[in-house]
C-alpha positions in Angstrom: 50.3 241.1 256.8 52.4 240.1 253.8 49.7 237.8 252.5 47.1 240.6 252.6 49.4 242.7 250.4 49.8 240.0 247.7 47.6 240.0 244.6 45.7 236.8 243.8 48.2 235.8 241.2 51.2 236.5 243.5 49.6 234.4 246.2 49.0 231.5 243.9 52.5 231.7 242.6 53.9 231.8 246.1 51.7 228.8 247.2 52.7 226.8 244.2 56.4 227.6 244.7 56.1 226.4 248.3 54.6 223.1 247.1 57.2 222.6 244.5 60.0 223.1 247.1 58.6 220.3 249.3 59.3 217.1 247.3 58.0 214.3 249.7 54.3 214.6 250.1 53.8 210.9 251.0 55.5 210.7 254.3 53.5 208.7 256.8 51.8 210.4 259.7 51.6 213.8 258.0 48.9 215.9 256.4 49.7 217.3 252.9 47.8 220.2 251.5 48.0 220.0 247.7 46.3 221.4 244.6 44.8 218.8 242.3 47.5 219.5 239.8 50.2 218.9 242.3 48.7 215.6 243.5 49.0 214.1 240.0 50.9 210.9 240.1 50.8 210.6 243.9 48.7 208.3 246.1 47.6 208.6 249.7 45.8 206.2 252.1 43.2 208.9 252.8 42.2 211.8 250.6 39.8 214.7 251.4 38.7 216.9 248.6 36.7 220.0 249.5 34.6 222.3 247.3 33.5 219.4 245.0 30.5 221.6 243.8 29.2 222.5 240.4 30.6 225.9 239.5 33.8 225.0 241.4 34.7 221.5 240.1 33.8 221.8 237.3 34.0 225.6 237.1 31.7 227.6 234.8 33.1 226.3 231.6 32.0 227.5 228.2 33.5 224.9 225.8 33.2 221.1 225.8 37.0 220.8 225.7 37.2 222.8 228.9 34.7 220.5 230.6 36.8 217.5 229.5 39.9 219.1 231.0 38.0 219.7 234.3 36.7 216.1 234.2 40.3 214.9 233.9 41.4 217.1 236.8 38.5 215.8 238.9 39.5 212.3 238.1 43.0 213.0 239.2 41.6 214.2 242.6 39.4 211.2 243.2 41.9 208.6 242.2 44.6 209.7 244.6 43.1 207.7 247.4 44.4 204.2 248.1 41.9 203.3 250.8 39.5 206.2 251.7 38.1 209.1 249.6 36.0 211.9 251.2 34.5 214.5 248.9 32.9 217.5 250.5 30.4 219.8 248.9 28.9 223.0 250.4 25.2 223.2 250.4 25.4 227.0 250.8 28.1 229.5 250.0 28.5 233.1 251.0 29.5 235.1 247.9 29.8 238.9 248.1 27.6 239.1 251.2 24.8 236.9 249.9 23.9 233.3 250.3 24.0 231.1 247.2 22.8 227.5 247.1 25.2 225.1 245.6 24.8 221.6 244.0 27.3 218.7 244.2 29.6 218.3 241.3 28.3 216.5 238.3 31.4 214.4 238.4 30.3 212.7 241.6 27.3 211.1 239.9 29.3 210.3 236.8 31.8 208.4 238.9 29.1 206.4 240.7 30.0 207.6 244.1 27.2 207.2 246.7 26.2 210.0 249.1 26.8 209.5 252.8 24.5 211.2 255.5 24.7 215.0 255.2 25.4 217.4 258.0 23.6 220.7 258.3 26.0 222.7 256.1 28.0 220.2 254.1 27.1 217.3 252.0 29.6 214.5 252.2 30.4 211.7 249.8 32.7 208.9 250.7 34.2 206.0 248.9 35.9 203.0 250.6 38.0 200.9 248.2 
């Protein structure tokens, strides 16, 4: 119930504070849920990135400098993997009660990552170093 009462900004602040309190994200045999910003400088054997769609990563940017910043952030996300990288893109998205078709992020093609077989609702990209 507490979470429902929080504004979006308060929720993000609480989530980020929780992440900052936990210093060791690289412990073996654990799952770490991180923002792309928080993952900067860390490496993991296996990395899953969800929501790697145009309009999300990158978001709807208006200036070339914003696109460059989002490209750097996308690069941070995909370079955290030591061994396996899994990028997931939704094919459809429910927004305000309506279905919207989504495309994979332009950063996937720019990085030269090949598409793996898609499931019904998700398109998956994987990279094995």
